[in-house]
C-alpha positions, 0 to 999 in steps of 0.5 A: 581614085582618090579617097579620104580614108583607106583600110589596111587591106587597101593600103597593103594592096596599094603599097605591096606591104603586108598588113602585119608589116604595116602594124609593126611599122606603126610601133617603130615609126612615130611618123606612121600613126593611122587613126582608128574608126569607131569599130577600131579599124585603122584608117589611113590617109594619103600622107600615111600611104606616102610615108609607107611608100617612103619606108618601103623604099628605105627598108626593103629596097635600099636596105636601111635598118629601122634606125637608119630609116628613122634618121632619114625620116627625121631629116625630112627632105634634107637628103634626097632619097628618090628621083620620083616623088612618093605621091607619084609612085602611090598614084601609079600603084593605085592605077596598076591595082585598078587596072589589074582588078579590071582585067580580072573582070574581063 
């Protein structure tokens, strides 16, 4: 289920982060900077989704402030923030989304 690019709606579904929050995080975090296509729509890559999942964990789950989350991102690996790699979490969320959509079709 790997793709080169994801729309903001797909990323929102995969990460359980609302689109308006994603847009806000773009303004606050330099690490999150999706490109835009010719139509002006955001296109996210795998590494963008990994960053979003890390931000979600820091801000929504661990209750870091945006400034605290920025510091953790800048350390980039010096401090272990999770037990399950972000890429694995992303893959599992994609599988869950796919299975729920499949269940709705049955």
